[in-house]
N, C-alpha and C positions, 0 to 999 in steps of 0.2 A: 835541797834536794829538788831536782827537776822533776816537771810534772809527769812526764812519761816513767820515770822510776817509780813515782806515787803511784800512778795507776798499776804499775806491776806489782808492787807491793800489796796492793788493794786484792788484787788478782788471786796472787799468792796465799793472801790470806782468806780467801773464799768468798768476797765481796762480788756482787754482780755488777756488772756494768749497766747503765741506762738502756733498756731495750729500744725504745724510741729513738734514742740518739744513734743506737748502733745501726738501726736499719736507715735512718736518713743519712748517715755519713760514712757508713761502712767501714767504722772503726771503734773501738770501745771508748766508751766515754763515762767519766766517773764525775762528772760536773755538778750532780745530783748531790755528791758527797763533798767533793772539794771546795765548792761554792756556797755551802750551807753555812748561814750565820751560826755563830756559837751559841745564840739564845736558842736555838732551836735544839740543842744537846743537853738540856736540861731535865732534870726527872720530872719535874712539873709537866713539861711538855711531852714527855713519854706518858705520864698518867693522862694527860687530855686526850693524846692519840689512841690511847689504848681503849678508853671509853667509847672515842669516837667508833673505833672498829666494832667494839661490843653492840653498840646501837646499831650498826650499819648491818652488822651478821644476823642481829635480832629483824631487822627489816627485810633482809634477804630470806631469812628462814620462812617469815609471815608470808611473803609474796610467792615463794615455793607451795605454801601450805595452802594457799588461798585459791578458791575454785576461780577459773576464769571469767564466768558469767558475771559473779559477784564483784571481781575487780573492773570488768567491763562498765557495769551498772554505777559502781562507786565514781569510776571516772567520768562517766557522762553526768552524774550529779554535780560533781565540781565543775565541769564544763559549763553547764546550764546555770549554776549559781555564779559562776565568773561572767558569763555573757548577761545575765539580768544587772548584776552589780555595774558593768560596764555601761550599759544604756539606761541605767538610772530606774530600774523596774523594782 
């Protein structure tokens, strides 16, 4: 089957084209699916990605709940620590 036919079949099945490639090339692009290694299609990989998504969702929710001043001070503290470490103090 030709790539164009595969892309049409994916569209018909409800898959979305890569939005970045679409904007870049002004055409649909399913390279993110068609060029994906088979090792990425395992249950273990899906579990790993689901765990990663859950962690990121929790981080996002924590960031949404945090007061901006506390976040700002925390980031300044981390910056100061990194500067002290770099300067050897």
